[in-house]
TIRO-2110 file (N, C-alpha, C; in Angstrom, 1 decimal):
// TIRO-2110
12.9, 17.9, 15.6, N, 1, A
13.1, 16.8, 16.7, CA, 1, A
14.6, 16.6, 16.9, C, 1, A
15.0, 16.6, 18.2, N, 2, A
16.4, 16.5, 18.5, CA, 2, A
16.8, 15.0, 18.5, C, 2, A
18.1, 14.7, 18.5, N, 3, A
18.5, 13.3, 18.6, CA, 3, A
18.0, 12.6, 19.9, C, 3, A
17.6, 11.4, 19.8, N, 4, A
17.1, 10.7, 21.0, CA, 4, A
18.2, 10.4, 22.0, C, 4, A
18.0, 10.9, 23.2, N, 5, A
19.0, 10.7, 24.3, CA, 5, A
18.3, 10.0, 25.5, C, 5, A
17.1, 9.5, 25.4, N, 6, A
16.4, 8.9, 26.5, CA, 6, A
16.8, 7.5, 26.8, C, 6, A
16.0, 6.8, 27.6, N, 7, A
16.4, 5.4, 27.9, CA, 7, A
16.4, 4.5, 26.7, C, 7, A
17.5, 3.9, 26.4, N, 8, A
17.6, 3.1, 25.2, CA, 8, A
17.0, 1.7, 25.4, C, 8, A
17.1, 1.1, 26.6, N, 9, A
16.5, -0.2, 26.8, CA, 9, A
15.0, -0.2, 26.6, C, 9, A
14.4, 0.9, 27.0, N, 10, A
12.9, 1.0, 26.8, CA, 10, A
12.5, 1.0, 25.3, C, 10, A
13.3, 1.7, 24.5, N, 11, A
13.0, 1.7, 23.1, CA, 11, A
13.2, 0.3, 22.5, C, 11, A
14.3, -0.3, 22.9, N, 12, A
14.6, -1.7, 22.4, CA, 12, A
13.5, -2.6, 22.8, C, 12, A
13.0, -2.5, 24.0, N, 13, A
11.9, -3.4, 24.5, CA, 13, A
10.6, -3.1, 23.7, C, 13, A
10.4, -1.8, 23.4, N, 14, A
9.2, -1.4, 22.7, CA, 14, A
9.1, -2.1, 21.3, C, 14, A
10.2, -2.2, 20.7, N, 15, A
10.3, -2.8, 19.3, CA, 15, A
10.7, -4.3, 19.3, C, 15, A
11.1, -4.8, 20.5, N, 16, A
11.5, -6.2, 20.6, CA, 16, A
12.8, -6.6, 20.0, C, 16, A
13.7, -5.6, 19.8, N, 17, A
15.0, -5.9, 19.2, CA, 17, A
16.0, -4.9, 19.7, C, 17, A
17.2, -5.4, 19.9, N, 18, A
18.3, -4.5, 20.4, CA, 18, A
18.7, -3.5, 19.3, C, 18, A
18.3, -2.3, 19.5, N, 19, A
18.6, -1.2, 18.5, CA, 19, A
19.9, -0.5, 18.7, C, 19, A
20.4, -0.5, 20.0, N, 20, A
21.6, 0.3, 20.3, CA, 20, A
22.8, -0.5, 20.7, C, 20, A
22.8, -1.8, 20.3, N, 21, A
23.9, -2.7, 20.7, CA, 21, A
23.3, -3.7, 21.7, C, 21, A
24.2, -4.6, 22.1, N, 22, A
23.7, -5.7, 23.0, CA, 22, A
23.2, -5.2, 24.3, C, 22, A
22.1, -5.9, 24.8, N, 23, A
21.5, -5.5, 26.0, CA, 23, A
20.9, -6.7, 26.6, C, 23, A
20.8, -6.8, 28.0, N, 24, A
20.2, -7.9, 28.6, CA, 24, A
18.7, -7.6, 28.9, C, 24, A
18.3, -6.4, 28.6, N, 25, A
17.0, -6.0, 29.0, CA, 25, A
15.9, -6.8, 28.3, C, 25, A
16.2, -7.3, 27.0, N, 26, A
15.2, -8.1, 26.3, CA, 26, A
15.1, -9.5, 26.8, C, 26, A
16.2, -9.9, 27.5, N, 27, A
16.1, -11.3, 28.1, CA, 27, A
15.4, -11.2, 29.5, C, 27, A
15.6, -10.1, 30.2, N, 28, A
15.0, -10.0, 31.5, CA, 28, A
13.5, -9.6, 31.4, C, 28, A
13.2, -8.8, 30.5, N, 29, A
11.8, -8.3, 30.3, CA, 29, A
11.4, -8.3, 28.8, C, 29, A
11.1, -9.5, 28.3, N, 30, A
10.8, -9.6, 26.9, CA, 30, A
9.4, -9.2, 26.5, C, 30, A
9.0, -8.0, 27.0, N, 31, A
7.7, -7.4, 26.7, CA, 31, A
7.9, -5.9, 26.7, C, 31, A
6.9, -5.2, 26.0, N, 32, A
7.0, -3.7, 26.0, CA, 32, A
7.1, -3.1, 27.3, C, 32, A
7.7, -1.9, 27.5, N, 33, A
7.7, -1.2, 28.7, CA, 33, A
6.3, -0.6, 29.1, C, 33, A
6.2, -0.2, 30.3, N, 34, A
4.9, 0.5, 30.8, CA, 34, A
4.1, -0.5, 31.6, C, 34, A
3.1, 0.1, 32.3, N, 35, A
2.3, -0.6, 33.2, CA, 35, A
1.6, -1.8, 32.6, C, 35, A
1.2, -1.6, 31.3, N, 36, A
0.4, -2.7, 30.7, CA, 36, A
1.3, -3.4, 29.6, C, 36, A
2.6, -3.3, 29.8, N, 37, A
3.5, -3.9, 28.8, CA, 37, A
3.3, -5.3, 28.4, C, 37, A
3.0, -6.2, 29.4, N, 38, A
2.9, -7.6, 29.2, CA, 38, A
1.6, -7.9, 28.4, C, 38, A
0.6, -7.0, 28.4, N, 39, A
-0.6, -7.2, 27.7, CA, 39, A
-0.6, -6.5, 26.3, C, 39, A
0.4, -5.6, 26.1, N, 40, A
0.4, -4.7, 24.9, CA, 40, A
0.6, -5.6, 23.7, C, 40, A
1.3, -6.7, 23.8, N, 41, A
1.6, -7.5, 22.7, CA, 41, A
0.3, -8.2, 22.1, C, 41, A
-0.7, -8.2, 22.8, N, 42, A
-2.0, -8.9, 22.3, CA, 42, A
-2.8, -7.9, 21.4, C, 42, A
-2.4, -6.7, 21.5, N, 43, A
-3.2, -5.7, 20.7, CA, 43, A
-2.7, -5.7, 19.3, C, 43, A
-3.6, -5.8, 18.3, N, 44, A
-3.2, -5.9, 16.9, CA, 44, A
-2.9, -4.5, 16.4, C, 44, A
-1.8, -4.3, 15.8, N, 45, A
-1.4, -3.0, 15.2, CA, 45, A
-2.1, -2.8, 13.9, C, 45, A
-2.4, -1.5, 13.6, N, 46, A
-2.9, -1.2, 12.2, CA, 46, A
-1.8, -1.3, 11.2, C, 46, A
-2.2, -1.3, 10.0, N, 47, A
-1.1, -1.3, 8.9, CA, 47, A
-0.2, -0.1, 9.0, C, 47, A
-0.8, 1.0, 9.3, N, 48, A
0.0, 2.2, 9.5, CA, 48, A
0.9, 2.1, 10.7, C, 48, A
0.5, 1.5, 11.8, N, 49, A
1.3, 1.3, 13.0, CA, 49, A
2.5, 0.4, 12.7, C, 49, A
2.2, -0.6, 11.9, N, 50, A
3.3, -1.6, 11.6, CA, 50, A
4.4, -0.9, 10.7, C, 50, A
4.0, -0.1, 9.7, N, 51, A
4.9, 0.6, 8.8, CA, 51, A
5.7, 1.7, 9.6, C, 51, A
5.0, 2.4, 10.5, N, 52, A
5.6, 3.4, 11.3, CA, 52, A
6.7, 2.8, 12.2, C, 52, A
6.4, 1.7, 12.8, N, 53, A
7.3, 1.0, 13.7, CA, 53, A
8.6, 0.6, 12.9, C, 53, A
8.4, 0.1, 11.7, N, 54, A
9.6, -0.3, 10.9, CA, 54, A
10.5, 0.9, 10.6, C, 54, A
9.8, 2.0, 10.3, N, 55, A
10.6, 3.3, 10.0, CA, 55, A
11.3, 3.7, 11.3, C, 55, A
10.7, 3.7, 12.4, N, 56, A
11.3, 4.2, 13.6, CA, 56, A
12.4, 3.3, 14.1, C, 56, A
12.3, 2.0, 13.9, N, 57, A
13.3, 1.0, 14.2, CA, 57, A
14.6, 1.4, 13.5, C, 57, A
14.5, 1.6, 12.2, N, 58, A
15.6, 1.9, 11.3, CA, 58, A
16.3, 3.2, 11.7, C, 58, A
15.4, 4.2, 12.0, N, 59, A
15.9, 5.5, 12.5, CA, 59, A
16.7, 5.4, 13.8, C, 59, A
16.1, 4.7, 14.7, N, 60, A
16.8, 4.5, 16.0, CA, 60, A
18.1, 3.7, 15.9, C, 60, A
18.1, 2.7, 15.0, N, 61, A
19.3, 1.9, 14.8, CA, 61, A
20.5, 2.7, 14.4, C, 61, A
20.2, 3.6, 13.4, N, 62, A
21.3, 4.3, 12.8, CA, 62, A
21.5, 5.7, 13.5, C, 62, A
20.6, 6.1, 14.4, N, 63, A
20.7, 7.3, 15.1, CA, 63, A
20.5, 8.5, 14.2, C, 63, A
19.5, 8.4, 13.3, N, 64, A
19.2, 9.4, 12.3, CA, 64, A
18.0, 10.2, 12.7, C, 64, A
18.0, 11.5, 12.6, N, 65, A
16.9, 12.4, 12.8, CA, 65, A
15.8, 12.2, 11.7, C, 65, A
14.6, 12.6, 12.1, N, 66, A
13.5, 12.4, 11.1, CA, 66, A
13.8, 13.2, 9.8, C, 66, A
14.2, 14.5, 9.9, N, 67, A
14.5, 15.3, 8.7, CA, 67, A
15.6, 14.6, 7.9, C, 67, A
16.7, 14.1, 8.5, N, 68, A
17.7, 13.4, 7.8, CA, 68, A
17.2, 12.2, 7.1, C, 68, A
16.4, 11.5, 7.8, N, 69, A
15.8, 10.2, 7.3, CA, 69, A
15.0, 10.5, 6.0, C, 69, A
14.2, 11.5, 6.0, N, 70, A
13.4, 11.9, 4.9, CA, 70, A
14.3, 12.2, 3.7, C, 70, A
15.4, 12.9, 3.9, N, 71, A
16.4, 13.2, 2.9, CA, 71, A
17.0, 11.9, 2.3, C, 71, A
17.3, 11.0, 3.2, N, 72, A
17.9, 9.7, 2.7, CA, 72, A
16.9, 9.0, 1.8, C, 72, A
15.6, 9.0, 2.2, N, 73, A
14.5, 8.4, 1.5, CA, 73, A
14.4, 9.0, 0.1, C, 73, A
14.4, 10.4, 0.1, N, 74, A
14.2, 11.1, -1.2, CA, 74, A
15.4, 10.8, -2.1, C, 74, A
16.6, 10.7, -1.6, N, 75, A
17.8, 10.4, -2.4, CA, 75, A
17.7, 9.0, -2.9, C, 75, A
17.3, 8.0, -2.1, N, 76, A
17.1, 6.6, -2.5, CA, 76, A
16.1, 6.5, -3.6, C, 76, A
15.0, 7.2, -3.4, N, 77, A
13.9, 7.1, -4.4, CA, 77, A
14.3, 7.6, -5.8, C, 77, A
15.2, 8.7, -5.7, N, 78, A
15.7, 9.3, -7.0, CA, 78, A
16.6, 8.3, -7.7, C, 78, A
17.3, 7.5, -7.0, N, 79, A
18.4, 6.6, -7.6, CA, 79, A
17.9, 5.3, -8.2, C, 79, A
16.9, 4.7, -7.6, N, 80, A
16.5, 3.4, -8.2, CA, 80, A
15.6, 2.6, -7.2, C, 80, A
16.1, 1.4, -6.9, N, 81, A
15.4, 0.5, -6.0, CA, 81, A
15.4, 1.1, -4.6, C, 81, A
14.3, 1.8, -4.2, N, 82, A
14.3, 2.7, -3.0, CA, 82, A
14.8, 2.0, -1.7, C, 82, A
14.1, 0.9, -1.4, N, 83, A
14.4, 0.2, -0.2, CA, 83, A
15.9, -0.2, 0.0, C, 83, A
16.5, -0.8, -1.1, N, 84, A
17.9, -1.3, -1.0, CA, 84, A
18.8, -0.1, -0.9, C, 84, A
18.6, 0.9, -1.7, N, 85, A
19.5, 2.1, -1.7, CA, 85, A
19.4, 2.8, -0.4, C, 85, A
18.2, 2.9, 0.2, N, 86, A
18.1, 3.6, 1.5, CA, 86, A
18.9, 2.9, 2.5, C, 86, A
18.9, 1.5, 2.6, N, 87, A
19.8, 0.8, 3.5, CA, 87, A
21.3, 1.1, 3.2, C, 87, A
21.6, 1.1, 1.9, N, 88, A
23.0, 1.4, 1.6, CA, 88, A
23.5, 2.8, 2.0, C, 88, A
22.6, 3.7, 1.8, N, 89, A
23.0, 5.1, 2.2, CA, 89, A
23.2, 5.2, 3.7, C, 89, A
22.4, 4.5, 4.5, N, 90, A
22.5, 4.5, 5.9, CA, 90, A
23.8, 3.8, 6.3, C, 90, A
24.0, 2.6, 5.7, N, 91, A
25.2, 1.8, 6.0, CA, 91, A
26.5, 2.5, 5.7, C, 91, A
26.5, 3.4, 4.7, N, 92, A
27.7, 4.1, 4.3, CA, 92, A
28.0, 5.4, 5.0, C, 92, A
27.1, 5.7, 6.0, N, 93, A
27.4, 6.8, 6.9, CA, 93, A
28.8, 6.6, 7.6, C, 93, A
29.5, 7.7, 7.8, N, 94, A
30.9, 7.5, 8.4, CA, 94, A
30.8, 6.9, 9.8, C, 94, A
29.8, 7.3, 10.6, N, 95, A
29.8, 6.7, 12.0, CA, 95, A
29.5, 5.3, 11.9, C, 95, A
28.6, 4.8, 11.0, N, 96, A
28.3, 3.4, 10.9, CA, 96, A
29.6, 2.6, 10.4, C, 96, A
30.3, 3.2, 9.4, N, 97, A
31.5, 2.5, 8.9, CA, 97, A
32.5, 2.3, 10.1, C, 97, A
32.7, 3.4, 10.9, N, 98, A
33.6, 3.3, 12.0, CA, 98, A
33.2, 2.2, 13.0, C, 98, A
31.9, 2.1, 13.2, N, 99, A
31.3, 1.0, 14.0, CA, 99, A
31.5, -0.4, 13.4, C, 99, A
31.3, -0.5, 12.1, N, 100, A
31.5, -1.8, 11.4, CA, 100, A
32.9, -2.2, 11.4, C, 100, A
33.8, -1.3, 11.4, N, 101, A
35.3, -1.6, 11.4, CA, 101, A
35.7, -2.1, 12.8, C, 101, A
34.9, -1.9, 13.8, N, 102, A
35.2, -2.3, 15.1, CA, 102, A
36.0, -1.3, 15.9, C, 102, A
36.1, 0.0, 15.4, N, 103, A
36.7, 1.0, 16.0, CA, 103, A
35.9, 1.5, 17.3, C, 103, A
34.7, 1.1, 17.3, N, 104, A
33.8, 1.4, 18.5, CA, 104, A
32.9, 0.2, 18.6, C, 104, A
32.4, -0.1, 19.8, N, 105, A
31.5, -1.2, 20.0, CA, 105, A
30.0, -0.8, 19.9, C, 105, A
29.8, 0.5, 19.7, N, 106, A
28.4, 0.9, 19.5, CA, 106, A
28.4, 2.0, 18.4, C, 106, A
27.3, 2.2, 17.8, N, 107, A
27.2, 3.3, 16.8, CA, 107, A
27.2, 4.7, 17.5, C, 107, A
26.7, 4.8, 18.7, N, 108, A
26.7, 6.0, 19.5, CA, 108, A
28.2, 6.4, 19.8, C, 108, A
29.0, 5.4, 20.1, N, 109, A
30.4, 5.6, 20.4, CA, 109, A
31.1, 6.0, 19.2, C, 109, A
30.8, 5.4, 18.1, N, 110, A
31.4, 5.7, 16.8, CA, 110, A
31.1, 7.1, 16.4, C, 110, A
29.8, 7.5, 16.6, N, 111, A
29.4, 8.9, 16.3, CA, 111, A
30.3, 9.9, 17.1, C, 111, A
30.5, 9.6, 18.4, N, 112, A
31.3, 10.4, 19.2, CA, 112, A
32.8, 10.5, 18.8, C, 112, A
33.3, 9.4, 18.4, N, 113, A
34.7, 9.4, 17.8, CA, 113, A
34.8, 10.3, 16.7, C, 113, A
33.8, 10.3, 15.8, N, 114, A
33.9, 11.1, 14.6, CA, 114, A
33.7, 12.6, 15.0, C, 114, A
32.7, 12.9, 15.8, N, 115, A
32.4, 14.3, 16.1, CA, 115, A
33.5, 14.9, 16.9, C, 115, A
34.2, 14.2, 17.6, N, 116, A
35.4, 14.7, 18.4, CA, 116, A
36.7, 14.8, 17.6, C, 116, A
36.6, 14.5, 16.4, N, 117, A
37.8, 14.6, 15.5, CA, 117, A
38.8, 13.6, 15.6, C, 117, A
38.4, 12.3, 16.0, N, 118, A
39.4, 11.3, 16.1, CA, 118, A
39.6, 10.5, 14.8, C, 118, A
38.8, 10.7, 13.8, N, 119, A
38.7, 9.9, 12.6, CA, 119, A
39.1, 10.8, 11.4, C, 119, A
39.8, 10.2, 10.4, N, 120, A
40.2, 10.9, 9.2, CA, 120, A
39.6, 10.1, 8.0, C, 120, A
39.3, 10.8, 6.9, N, 121, A
38.8, 10.1, 5.7, CA, 121, A
39.8, 10.6, 4.6, C, 121, A
40.5, 9.7, 4.0, N, 122, A
41.5, 10.0, 2.9, CA, 122, A
42.5, 11.0, 3.4, C, 122, A
42.9, 10.9, 4.7, N, 123, A
43.9, 11.7, 5.3, CA, 123, A
43.5, 13.0, 5.8, C, 123, A
42.2, 13.3, 5.7, N, 124, A
41.6, 14.6, 6.2, CA, 124, A
40.7, 14.4, 7.4, C, 124, A
40.9, 15.2, 8.4, N, 125, A
40.0, 15.0, 9.6, CA, 125, A
38.6, 15.3, 9.2, C, 125, A
37.7, 14.4, 9.6, N, 126, A
36.3, 14.6, 9.2, CA, 126, A
35.5, 14.4, 10.5, C, 126, A
34.7, 15.4, 10.9, N, 127, A
34.0, 15.3, 12.2, CA, 127, A
32.5, 15.4, 11.9, C, 127, A
32.1, 15.0, 10.7, N, 128, A
30.6, 14.9, 10.4, CA, 128, A
30.2, 13.5, 10.3, C, 128, A
29.4, 13.0, 11.3, N, 129, A
29.0, 11.6, 11.5, CA, 129, A
28.3, 11.1, 10.3, C, 129, A
27.5, 12.0, 9.6, N, 130, A
26.6, 11.6, 8.5, CA, 130, A
27.4, 11.7, 7.2, C, 130, A
28.7, 11.9, 7.2, N, 131, A
29.5, 12.0, 5.9, CA, 131, A
29.2, 10.7, 5.2, C, 131, A
28.9, 10.8, 3.9, N, 132, A
28.7, 9.6, 3.0, CA, 132, A
30.0, 9.1, 2.5, C, 132, A
30.3, 7.9, 2.9, N, 133, A
31.6, 7.2, 2.4, CA, 133, A
31.3, 6.6, 1.0, C, 133, A
32.4, 6.5, 0.2, N, 134, A
32.3, 5.9, -1.1, CA, 134, A
33.4, 4.8, -1.2, C, 134, A
33.2, 3.9, -2.2, N, 135, A
34.2, 2.9, -2.5, CA, 135, A
35.5, 3.6, -2.7, C, 135, A
36.6, 3.1, -2.1, N, 136, A
37.9, 3.6, -2.3, CA, 136, A
38.3, 4.5, -1.1, C, 136, A
37.3, 5.0, -0.3, N, 137, A
37.7, 5.9, 0.8, CA, 137, A
38.5, 5.1, 1.9, C, 137, A
39.5, 5.8, 2.4, N, 138, A
40.3, 5.2, 3.5, CA, 138, A
39.9, 5.9, 4.8, C, 138, A
39.5, 5.1, 5.7, N, 139, A
39.1, 5.6, 7.1, CA, 139, A
40.2, 5.2, 8.0, C, 139, A
40.7, 6.2, 8.8, N, 140, A
41.8, 6.0, 9.7, CA, 140, A
41.6, 6.7, 11.0, C, 140, A
42.3, 6.2, 12.0, N, 141, A
42.3, 6.9, 13.3, CA, 141, A
43.4, 8.0, 13.3, C, 141, A
43.0, 9.1, 13.8, N, 142, A
44.0, 10.3, 13.8, CA, 142, A
45.3, 9.9, 14.5, C, 142, A
46.3, 10.8, 14.3, N, 143, A
47.6, 10.5, 14.8, CA, 143, A
47.8, 10.7, 16.3, C, 143, A
46.9, 11.4, 17.0, N, 144, A
47.0, 11.7, 18.4, CA, 144, A
47.0, 10.4, 19.2, C, 144, A
47.8, 10.4, 20.3, N, 145, A
47.8, 9.2, 21.2, CA, 145, A
46.5, 8.9, 21.8, C, 145, A
45.8, 10.0, 22.1, N, 146, A
44.4, 9.8, 22.8, CA, 146, A
43.5, 9.1, 21.8, C, 146, A
43.5, 9.5, 20.5, N, 147, A
42.7, 8.9, 19.5, CA, 147, A
43.0, 7.4, 19.4, C, 147, A
44.2, 7.1, 19.3, N, 148, A
44.7, 5.7, 19.1, CA, 148, A
44.4, 4.8, 20.4, C, 148, A
44.5, 5.4, 21.5, N, 149, A
44.2, 4.7, 22.8, CA, 149, A
42.7, 4.3, 22.8, C, 149, A
41.8, 5.3, 22.5, N, 150, A
40.4, 5.1, 22.5, CA, 150, A
40.0, 3.9, 21.6, C, 150, A
40.6, 3.9, 20.3, N, 151, A
40.2, 2.9, 19.4, CA, 151, A
40.8, 1.6, 19.7, C, 151, A
42.0, 1.6, 20.2, N, 152, A
42.7, 0.3, 20.6, CA, 152, A
41.9, -0.4, 21.7, C, 152, A
41.3, 0.4, 22.6, N, 153, A
40.5, -0.2, 23.7, CA, 153, A
39.2, -0.8, 23.1, C, 153, A
38.7, -0.1, 22.1, N, 154, A
37.4, -0.6, 21.5, CA, 154, A
37.7, -1.9, 20.7, C, 154, A
38.9, -1.9, 20.0, N, 155, A
39.2, -3.1, 19.2, CA, 155, A
39.4, -4.3, 20.1, C, 155, A
39.9, -4.1, 21.3, N, 156, A
39.9, -5.3, 22.3, CA, 156, A
38.6, -5.8, 22.6, C, 156, A
37.6, -4.9, 22.6, N, 157, A
36.2, -5.3, 22.9, CA, 157, A
35.5, -6.0, 21.7, C, 157, A
36.0, -5.6, 20.5, N, 158, A
35.3, -6.1, 19.3, CA, 158, A
36.1, -7.2, 18.6, C, 158, A
37.0, -7.8, 19.2, N, 159, A
37.9, -8.8, 18.6, CA, 159, A
37.1, -9.9, 17.9, C, 159, A
36.0, -10.3, 18.6, N, 160, A
35.2, -11.4, 18.0, CA, 160, A
34.2, -10.9, 16.9, C, 160, A
34.1, -9.6, 16.7, N, 161, A
33.2, -9.1, 15.7, CA, 161, A
33.8, -9.3, 14.3, C, 161, A
33.0, -9.8, 13.4, N, 162, A
33.5, -10.0, 12.1, CA, 162, A
33.3, -8.7, 11.2, C, 162, A
34.4, -8.3, 10.6, N, 163, A
34.3, -7.1, 9.7, CA, 163, A
33.6, -7.5, 8.4, C, 163, A
32.6, -6.9, 8.0, N, 164, A
31.9, -7.3, 6.7, CA, 164, A
32.8, -7.3, 5.5, C, 164, A
32.5, -8.1, 4.5, N, 165, A
33.4, -8.3, 3.3, CA, 165, A
33.5, -7.0, 2.5, C, 165, A
32.5, -6.1, 2.6, N, 166, A
32.6, -4.9, 1.8, CA, 166, A
33.6, -3.8, 2.4, C, 166, A
34.2, -4.2, 3.5, N, 167, A
35.2, -3.3, 4.2, CA, 167, A
36.5, -4.1, 4.3, C, 167, A
37.6, -3.4, 4.2, N, 168, A
38.9, -3.9, 4.5, CA, 168, A
39.5, -3.2, 5.7, C, 168, A
40.0, -4.0, 6.7, N, 169, A
40.4, -3.4, 7.9, CA, 169, A
41.8, -3.9, 8.3, C, 169, A
42.7, -3.0, 8.7, N, 170, A
44.0, -3.3, 9.2, CA, 170, A
44.0, -2.8, 10.6, C, 170, A
43.8, -3.8, 11.5, N, 171, A
43.8, -3.4, 12.9, CA, 171, A
45.1, -2.9, 13.5, C, 171, A
46.2, -3.4, 12.9, N, 172, A
47.5, -2.9, 13.4, CA, 172, A
47.7, -1.4, 13.1, C, 172, A
47.4, -1.1, 11.9, N, 173, A
47.5, 0.3, 11.4, CA, 173, A
46.4, 1.2, 11.8, C, 173, A
45.3, 0.6, 12.3, N, 174, A
44.1, 1.4, 12.7, CA, 174, A
43.5, 2.1, 11.5, C, 174, A
43.4, 1.4, 10.4, N, 175, A
42.8, 1.9, 9.1, CA, 175, A
41.8, 0.9, 8.6, C, 175, A
40.9, 1.5, 7.7, N, 176, A
40.0, 0.7, 7.0, CA, 176, A
39.7, 1.3, 5.7, C, 176, A
39.1, 0.5, 4.8, N, 177, A
38.9, 1.0, 3.4, CA, 177, A
37.5, 0.5, 2.9, C, 177, A
36.8, 1.3, 2.2, N, 178, A
35.5, 0.9, 1.6, CA, 178, A
35.8, 0.2, 0.3, C, 178, A
35.7, -1.1, 0.3, N, 179, A
36.0, -1.9, -0.9, CA, 179, A
35.0, -1.8, -1.9, C, 179, A
33.7, -1.7, -1.5, N, 180, A
32.6, -1.6, -2.4, CA, 180, A
31.3, -1.3, -1.7, C, 180, A
30.2, -1.0, -2.4, N, 181, A
29.0, -0.7, -1.8, CA, 181, A
28.4, -2.1, -1.3, C, 181, A
27.9, -2.1, 0.0, N, 182, A
27.4, -3.4, 0.5, CA, 182, A
26.0, -3.8, -0.2, C, 182, A
25.8, -5.1, -0.3, N, 183, A
24.5, -5.6, -0.8, CA, 183, A
23.5, -5.6, 0.4, C, 183, A
22.2, -5.7, 0.0, N, 184, A
21.2, -5.8, 1.1, CA, 184, A
21.5, -7.1, 1.9, C, 184, A
21.9, -8.2, 1.3, N, 185, A
22.1, -9.4, 2.1, CA, 185, A
23.2, -9.2, 3.1, C, 185, A
24.3, -8.4, 2.7, N, 186, A
25.4, -8.2, 3.7, CA, 186, A
25.0, -7.2, 4.8, C, 186, A
24.1, -6.3, 4.5, N, 187, A
23.6, -5.4, 5.6, CA, 187, A
22.7, -6.2, 6.6, C, 187, A
22.0, -7.2, 6.1, N, 188, A
21.1, -8.0, 6.9, CA, 188, A
20.2, -7.1, 7.8, C, 188, A
19.3, -6.3, 7.1, N, 189, A
18.5, -5.4, 7.9, CA, 189, A
17.5, -6.0, 8.9, C, 189, A
17.3, -5.3, 10.0, N, 190, A
16.4, -5.8, 11.1, CA, 190, A
15.0, -5.4, 10.8, C, 190, A
14.8, -4.7, 9.6, N, 191, A
13.4, -4.2, 9.3, CA, 191, A
13.0, -4.7, 7.9, C, 191, A
11.7, -4.6, 7.6, N, 192, A
11.2, -4.8, 6.3, CA, 192, A
11.2, -3.5, 5.6, C, 192, A
12.3, -3.2, 4.8, N, 193, A
12.4, -1.9, 4.2, CA, 193, A
11.3, -1.5, 3.2, C, 193, A
10.6, -2.5, 2.7, N, 194, A
9.5, -2.3, 1.7, CA, 194, A
8.4, -1.6, 2.5, C, 194, A
8.2, -1.9, 3.7, N, 195, A
7.1, -1.3, 4.5, CA, 195, A
7.4, 0.2, 4.7, C, 195, A
8.7, 0.5, 4.8, N, 196, A
9.2, 1.9, 5.0, CA, 196, A
8.9, 2.7, 3.7, C, 196, A
9.1, 2.1, 2.6, N, 197, A
8.8, 2.7, 1.3, CA, 197, A
7.3, 3.0, 1.2, C, 197, A
6.6, 2.0, 1.6, N, 198, A
5.1, 2.1, 1.6, CA, 198, A
4.6, 3.2, 2.5, C, 198, A
5.3, 3.4, 3.6, N, 199, A
4.9, 4.4, 4.6, CA, 199, A
5.1, 5.8, 4.0, C, 199, A
6.2, 6.0, 3.3, N, 200, A
6.4, 7.3, 2.7, CA, 200, A
5.6, 7.5, 1.4, C, 200, A
5.1, 6.4, 0.9, N, 201, A
4.4, 6.5, -0.4, CA, 201, A
2.9, 6.8, -0.2, C, 201, A
2.5, 6.7, 1.1, N, 202, A
1.0, 6.9, 1.4, CA, 202, A
0.5, 8.3, 1.0, C, 202, A
END
């Protein structure tokens, strides 16, 4: 399955939460898309449907393919408390870290910054959006003027965004650092991760 490139507002309306960044679609049409969208909310979902929806929400939020997501789950299960570690693995993806630092105002934009070679990790250009960051890693914007202009523009848009405590950010130098692994409370997930664990445990 390829990365989702379809209408994002429709997906956000289907799940009732802004998965791709701020949108007015949920205010204008607070019901699922489709001809019978206004009545769809009355239909009770099965347990399987609820668990599947939670998994899909998390996948769409971080822009992760199904195969990648299964690998993250397998890794999280191997390490310990599956739900918490799954969230941490997703949160420590390079594209998400770039987004959390405010270098882009959306995760999709952050992914593009990384894949186009505008970001370095510990001084080395890294164009793999799924790169797993670790405590101590220094994330910086490349030296090219075009790279710095792109990020400076984004920083103007994200001035009011609070950088989480597990990251250190120097907006003047366009650098950030992973101070530590984030806790579940700091990630503040939009899903019930335990339902995702149950989904894969069936």
